[in-house]
C-alpha positions as CSV (number, residue, x, y, z in Angstrom):
1,X,4.7,12.6,0.1
2,X,5.0,15.4,2.6
3,X,1.9,17.1,0.9
4,X,-0.9,16.7,-0.6
5,X,-0.4,15.4,-4.3
6,X,-1.0,17.4,-7.2
7,X,-2.8,15.1,-9.6
8,X,-2.3,17.5,-12.9
9,X,1.6,17.8,-11.9
10,X,1.7,14.0,-11.1
11,X,0.2,13.0,-14.6
12,X,2.6,15.6,-16.1
13,X,5.6,14.0,-14.5
14,X,4.6,10.2,-15.1
15,X,4.5,10.9,-18.9
16,X,7.5,12.9,-18.9
17,X,9.4,10.5,-17.1
18,X,8.3,7.2,-18.9
19,X,10.1,8.4,-22.6
20,X,13.3,7.9,-20.1
21,X,12.4,3.9,-19.9
22,X,11.3,2.7,-23.0
23,X,11.5,-0.5,-21.5
24,X,8.8,-0.2,-19.4
25,X,6.4,1.7,-22.1
26,X,5.4,-1.7,-23.6
27,X,2.3,-3.6,-24.5
28,X,1.5,-7.5,-24.7
29,X,0.8,-9.0,-27.9
30,X,0.7,-12.6,-29.0
31,X,4.1,-13.4,-31.0
32,X,4.3,-15.9,-33.9
33,X,5.3,-18.9,-31.6
34,X,2.2,-18.3,-29.6
35,X,3.8,-17.0,-26.7
36,X,3.5,-13.5,-25.3
37,X,5.8,-10.7,-26.6
38,X,6.3,-7.2,-25.8
39,X,6.0,-4.4,-28.4
40,X,6.6,-0.5,-27.8
41,X,3.5,1.6,-26.7
42,X,3.0,5.2,-27.4
43,X,0.2,6.2,-25.4
44,X,-0.1,8.1,-22.1
45,X,0.5,6.0,-18.8
46,X,-2.8,6.6,-17.2
47,X,-2.9,8.6,-13.7
48,X,-6.2,8.0,-12.0
49,X,-7.6,8.6,-7.9
50,X,-7.1,5.8,-6.0
51,X,-10.2,3.5,-5.5
52,X,-11.6,-0.8,-4.7
53,X,-11.7,-1.1,-8.5
54,X,-8.6,-0.5,-10.3
55,X,-7.9,-1.2,-13.8
56,X,-6.1,-4.5,-14.9
57,X,-2.6,-4.0,-16.2
58,X,-2.4,-4.6,-19.8
59,X,-5.9,-3.5,-20.2
60,X,-7.8,-0.9,-22.4
61,X,-8.5,1.0,-19.1
62,X,-4.8,1.3,-18.8
63,X,-3.9,2.0,-22.3
64,X,-2.4,-1.3,-22.7
65,X,0.4,-0.6,-20.6
66,X,1.5,-3.0,-17.9
67,X,1.9,-0.1,-15.5
68,X,-0.1,2.7,-14.3
69,X,-0.3,5.2,-11.2
70,X,-3.2,5.8,-8.8
71,X,-2.9,8.6,-6.1
72,X,-4.7,9.6,-2.9
73,X,-4.2,12.6,-0.6
74,X,-0.6,12.5,0.4
75,X,0.1,8.7,-1.4
76,X,1.4,7.7,-4.6
77,X,1.0,4.0,-5.8
78,X,3.0,3.0,-9.1
79,X,1.6,-0.4,-10.1
80,X,3.5,-2.3,-12.2
81,X,3.6,-5.8,-13.3
82,X,6.5,-8.1,-12.0
83,X,6.9,-9.9,-15.3
84,X,9.0,-6.4,-16.1
85,X,11.2,-6.8,-13.2
86,X,11.8,-6.7,-9.8
87,X,11.9,-4.1,-7.1
88,X,15.6,-2.7,-7.7
89,X,14.6,-2.5,-11.4
90,X,11.5,-0.1,-10.8
91,X,13.2,2.0,-8.0
92,X,14.9,4.3,-11.0
93,X,11.6,4.9,-12.7
94,X,9.9,5.9,-9.6
95,X,12.7,8.3,-8.6
96,X,12.8,10.1,-11.7
97,X,9.1,10.0,-12.0
98,X,9.1,11.5,-8.2
99,X,11.9,13.9,-9.3
100,X,10.0,15.3,-12.4
101,X,7.1,15.6,-10.1
102,X,8.7,18.0,-7.6
103,X,9.8,20.0,-10.6
104,X,6.5,20.5,-11.9
105,X,4.8,21.1,-8.7
106,X,7.0,23.5,-7.0
107,X,9.3,24.8,-10.2
108,X,12.5,23.8,-8.8
109,X,15.2,21.9,-9.9
110,X,16.7,19.3,-6.9
111,X,20.1,18.4,-6.2
112,X,20.1,14.5,-6.8
113,X,22.8,13.5,-8.6
114,X,21.6,9.8,-7.8
115,X,18.3,10.0,-9.9
116,X,18.5,9.4,-13.2
117,X,16.7,12.5,-15.0
118,X,14.1,12.4,-17.7
119,X,16.3,13.7,-20.4
120,X,19.8,11.6,-19.7
121,X,20.5,8.7,-22.0
122,X,20.1,5.2,-21.0
123,X,23.2,3.6,-19.2
124,X,25.0,1.0,-20.9
125,X,23.2,-2.2,-20.6
126,X,20.4,-0.9,-19.2
127,X,17.9,-1.9,-21.7
128,X,19.3,-5.3,-22.4
129,X,18.3,-8.9,-21.1
130,X,21.0,-11.3,-19.9
131,X,21.0,-14.6,-21.9
132,X,22.8,-18.0,-20.4
133,X,26.2,-17.6,-22.5
134,X,26.7,-14.6,-19.7
135,X,26.9,-16.9,-17.0
136,X,29.4,-18.8,-15.1
137,X,29.7,-22.0,-16.4
138,X,31.4,-24.1,-13.4
139,X,30.9,-26.2,-10.4
140,X,29.5,-24.1,-7.0
141,X,31.5,-23.9,-4.1
142,X,28.6,-24.4,-2.3
143,X,24.7,-26.1,-2.7
144,X,22.4,-25.4,0.1
145,X,20.7,-28.7,1.4
146,X,17.6,-27.8,2.5
147,X,16.6,-28.7,6.3
148,X,13.2,-29.3,5.4
149,X,11.9,-25.7,7.1
150,X,8.4,-25.0,8.4
151,X,6.1,-24.0,5.5
152,X,3.3,-21.4,6.3
153,X,1.1,-23.7,4.2
154,X,-2.1,-23.7,5.7
155,X,-1.9,-19.5,6.4
156,X,-1.4,-19.5,2.4
157,X,-4.4,-22.1,1.5
158,X,-6.3,-19.6,3.8
159,X,-5.1,-16.8,1.9
160,X,-5.2,-17.9,-1.4
161,X,-8.4,-20.0,-1.5
162,X,-10.9,-19.2,1.6
163,X,-13.1,-16.1,1.1
164,X,-13.5,-15.9,4.5
165,X,-9.7,-15.9,5.7
166,X,-8.2,-14.1,2.8
167,X,-7.6,-10.9,3.6
168,X,-4.1,-9.2,2.1
169,X,-2.3,-6.9,4.1
170,X,0.5,-4.7,5.0
171,X,2.2,-2.7,7.7
172,X,4.7,-0.3,7.8
173,X,7.3,-0.2,9.8
174,X,9.9,3.4,10.1
175,X,13.3,2.7,11.8
176,X,15.9,5.2,12.6
177,X,18.7,4.3,10.1
178,X,21.4,5.0,12.6
179,X,19.5,2.8,15.5
180,X,19.7,-0.4,13.2
181,X,23.0,0.5,11.5
182,X,24.7,0.7,15.1
183,X,22.9,-2.2,16.4
184,X,24.0,-4.5,13.3
185,X,27.6,-3.2,13.6
186,X,27.8,-4.2,17.0
187,X,26.4,-7.7,16.2
188,X,28.4,-8.8,13.3
189,X,25.4,-8.4,11.0
190,X,24.2,-6.2,8.1
191,X,20.8,-4.9,7.3
192,X,19.4,-7.6,5.5
193,X,20.7,-10.3,8.0
194,X,19.5,-8.3,10.8
195,X,15.6,-8.2,9.8
196,X,16.0,-11.7,8.8
197,X,17.0,-13.1,12.3
198,X,14.2,-10.5,14.0
199,X,11.6,-12.3,11.9
200,X,13.3,-15.6,12.8
201,X,12.9,-15.1,16.3
202,X,9.5,-13.7,16.0
203,X,8.2,-16.8,14.4
204,X,10.1,-18.9,17.1
205,X,8.1,-17.0,19.7
206,X,4.9,-18.5,17.9
207,X,5.1,-21.5,16.0
208,X,4.5,-25.0,17.7
209,X,7.9,-26.9,19.1
210,X,6.9,-29.8,16.8
211,X,8.3,-27.5,13.8
212,X,11.9,-28.1,14.3
213,X,13.2,-25.6,11.6
214,X,12.4,-22.4,10.5
215,X,13.6,-21.1,7.3
216,X,14.9,-17.6,5.8
217,X,14.8,-16.9,2.3
218,X,16.4,-13.8,0.6
219,X,16.7,-12.9,-3.0
220,X,20.0,-11.7,-4.5
221,X,20.6,-9.7,-7.7
222,X,23.9,-11.0,-9.3
223,X,23.8,-8.7,-12.5
224,X,27.0,-7.2,-11.2
225,X,28.9,-10.5,-11.2
226,X,27.8,-11.3,-15.1
227,X,28.7,-7.8,-16.2
228,X,25.4,-6.3,-16.8
229,X,25.9,-3.6,-13.7
230,X,22.8,-1.5,-15.2
231,X,20.5,-4.0,-16.4
232,X,16.6,-3.7,-15.4
233,X,15.6,-7.3,-15.7
234,X,15.0,-9.5,-12.7
235,X,18.2,-11.9,-12.4
236,X,17.6,-13.3,-9.1
237,X,19.4,-15.9,-7.1
238,X,18.0,-17.1,-4.0
239,X,19.7,-17.5,-0.5
240,X,18.3,-19.9,2.1
241,X,19.3,-20.1,5.9
242,X,17.9,-22.6,7.9
243,X,17.6,-22.3,11.8
244,X,17.0,-25.1,14.0
245,X,14.9,-23.8,17.0
246,X,17.9,-24.5,19.4
247,X,20.1,-22.2,17.5
248,X,17.4,-19.3,17.9
249,X,17.9,-18.9,21.6
250,X,21.6,-17.9,20.8
251,X,22.8,-14.2,21.2
252,X,22.3,-12.2,18.2
253,X,26.2,-11.6,17.6
254,X,26.2,-15.3,16.7
255,X,23.3,-15.4,14.7
256,X,24.5,-12.4,12.8
257,X,27.7,-14.2,12.2
258,X,26.0,-17.4,11.0
259,X,23.4,-15.5,8.9
260,X,25.9,-13.0,7.0
261,X,28.2,-15.6,6.5
262,X,25.6,-17.8,4.7
263,X,24.7,-14.8,2.8
264,X,27.9,-14.3,1.7
265,X,28.5,-17.9,0.8
266,X,25.5,-18.1,-1.4
267,X,26.0,-15.0,-3.4
268,X,29.4,-16.2,-4.3
269,X,29.1,-16.0,-8.3
270,X,29.8,-19.6,-8.9
271,X,26.6,-20.3,-6.4
272,X,24.1,-17.7,-7.7
273,X,25.4,-18.6,-11.4
274,X,24.6,-22.2,-11.1
275,X,21.0,-21.4,-10.0
276,X,20.5,-19.0,-12.9
277,X,22.0,-21.5,-15.5
278,X,19.2,-23.9,-14.3
279,X,16.5,-20.8,-14.8
280,X,17.7,-19.8,-18.0
281,X,18.0,-23.3,-19.5
282,X,14.1,-23.8,-18.4
283,X,13.4,-20.5,-20.2
284,X,15.5,-21.1,-23.2
285,X,13.6,-24.8,-23.3
286,X,9.9,-23.0,-22.9
287,X,10.9,-20.6,-25.8
288,X,11.3,-23.7,-28.1
289,X,7.5,-24.9,-27.4
290,X,5.1,-23.5,-29.7
291,X,1.2,-22.7,-28.9
292,X,0.1,-20.9,-25.9
293,X,-1.3,-23.7,-24.2
294,X,1.5,-25.7,-24.9
295,X,4.0,-23.3,-23.1
296,X,1.4,-23.0,-19.8
297,X,1.5,-26.8,-19.5
298,X,5.3,-27.2,-20.1
299,X,5.8,-24.2,-17.7
300,X,3.5,-26.0,-15.0
301,X,5.6,-29.3,-15.7
302,X,8.8,-27.9,-15.1
303,X,8.9,-24.5,-13.4
304,X,12.1,-25.3,-11.2
305,X,10.4,-23.3,-8.4
306,X,7.6,-25.7,-8.6
307,X,7.1,-29.2,-7.2
308,X,8.4,-31.7,-4.9
309,X,12.3,-30.3,-5.6
310,X,11.5,-26.7,-5.0
311,X,13.2,-24.9,-2.3
312,X,11.2,-22.7,0.0
313,X,11.3,-20.8,3.3
314,X,8.9,-20.3,6.4
315,X,9.4,-16.5,5.3
316,X,10.7,-13.9,3.0
317,X,12.8,-10.6,3.8
318,X,14.2,-8.7,0.6
319,X,16.6,-5.7,0.7
320,X,16.5,-3.2,-1.9
321,X,20.1,-1.5,-0.8
322,X,20.5,2.3,-0.2
323,X,18.9,4.7,-2.8
324,X,20.4,8.3,-3.2
325,X,17.3,10.1,-3.3
326,X,19.4,13.7,-3.0
327,X,17.2,16.8,-2.1
328,X,14.3,15.0,-3.4
329,X,14.3,13.2,-0.1
330,X,13.2,16.6,1.5
331,X,9.7,15.8,-0.5
332,X,9.3,12.5,0.2
333,X,7.6,11.2,3.8
334,X,8.4,7.4,3.2
335,X,8.5,4.7,0.2
336,X,7.9,1.2,0.6
337,X,7.3,-1.9,-1.8
338,X,4.3,-4.0,-1.6
339,X,4.2,-7.4,-3.4
340,X,2.0,-10.6,-2.7
341,X,3.1,-12.9,-0.1
342,X,2.5,-13.7,3.3
343,X,5.0,-12.9,5.8
344,X,7.2,-11.3,3.4
345,X,9.3,-8.3,4.4
346,X,10.3,-5.6,1.5
347,X,13.0,-3.3,3.1
348,X,14.0,-0.1,1.6
349,X,16.0,3.1,3.0
350,X,16.2,6.7,2.0
351,X,18.2,9.3,3.7
352,X,18.2,8.7,7.9
353,X,15.3,6.3,7.7
354,X,14.6,2.5,6.9
355,X,11.0,1.5,5.9
356,X,9.9,-2.1,6.1
357,X,6.8,-3.5,4.6
358,X,5.3,-6.3,6.8
359,X,3.0,-8.4,4.1
360,X,0.1,-11.0,5.3
361,X,-2.5,-13.0,3.3
362,X,-4.6,-13.3,6.2
363,X,-5.2,-10.8,9.1
364,X,-3.8,-12.3,12.1
365,X,-2.0,-9.7,14.4
366,X,0.4,-12.4,16.1
367,X,2.8,-12.3,13.4
368,X,3.6,-8.5,13.4
369,X,3.1,-8.4,17.1
370,X,5.7,-11.0,17.8
371,X,8.3,-8.8,15.1
372,X,7.6,-5.7,17.5
373,X,8.3,-7.5,20.7
374,X,11.8,-8.8,19.2
375,X,12.3,-5.2,18.5
376,X,11.4,-3.7,21.8
377,X,13.2,-6.6,23.5
378,X,16.4,-5.8,21.1
379,X,16.0,-1.9,22.3
380,X,15.3,-0.9,18.7
381,X,12.5,2.1,18.5
382,X,10.1,1.8,15.5
383,X,7.0,3.5,14.4
384,X,4.2,1.1,13.1
385,X,1.5,2.1,10.6
386,X,-1.5,-0.3,9.7
387,X,-2.7,-2.7,8.6
388,X,-3.6,-1.1,5.3
389,X,-5.4,-3.2,2.8
390,X,-3.1,-4.9,-0.2
391,X,-5.0,-4.0,-3.3
392,X,-2.9,-5.8,-5.9
393,X,-4.3,-5.7,-9.5
394,X,-4.4,-8.4,-12.1
395,X,-3.2,-8.7,-15.7
396,X,-5.3,-8.7,-18.8
397,X,-3.5,-10.6,-21.7
398,X,-4.4,-11.4,-25.1
399,X,-6.2,-14.6,-25.9
400,X,-4.9,-17.2,-28.5
401,X,-7.9,-16.9,-31.3
């Protein structure tokens, strides 16, 4: 925020806004089949000072909610379980909460037609989850064939299991939107493809030549294609772009064209729905397994995102799109998404700014420096802040008796 946060006003705003989002006001219980179910939770959402010891999601300290809010000085952190939804799904709730916070603290009514107000009704399909019968059942027009890009496996292993190396951090980059948009327009790119190419070129500066391919991955939300444009659910297919190292020496216009064309091809409904059918079929099979232990074993053995057939990139860039904050933007300095991951960038935008959170599992400065060097070479000005510690909270789930 642009001013120091008032915790009492924030607490009122949080617990007013959550009533607009009943699908987030839930707690976890064990169902009859031994799996986890979500049931309504009428307790207050916890708002507390930021500290190094935050409550677990789903714990009594969080009133069993899968979300809570903490705050310090001008910062507000919205902690929410990724099991409920992804970045695009949580943004309306966050925007409603900040809108109400402005109302509570400043006693004004901001003009913000793009924000769902606390007393507004759910949009059609907003609280519903998609099912496999909603998806296209046809052959995809394209199937990605991996060129086996390098994965940052040693960084991941150190970041996950080595206590001497693990240090989850993030940096925040701020760009003027017009600088990025103008460059993208002149080089046949979009916001997403621009940042994908920039990270690929940064890694090309660092990785040994023996690694012949650098791979990008970006999530795509095809909810509109299946007739559920308002659903909060995390419906994601994935786009992969593999760059042979020689290609990354080409000019930005060629790289922009190649990247954007691959994105367009892989977000075709026949392609994204083919991916989703595989995922939803796995979920349906998992639902037929009884007992929590059996479900976990089945998941571990059959998860299509793991194992030898899983497809992974060298890095990930996600873009949640332009959000219309209206006059509420006058009170907000910036906003970013923070998740678990390594060489993972989340791109957000508001008013005339674009924000990038650059996340790592280990504290090596070479990656973020190389990214900054690419921006300098392209003539794109930016502000960098950090590194900041990534305080990712864990879950507390009910145990099977």
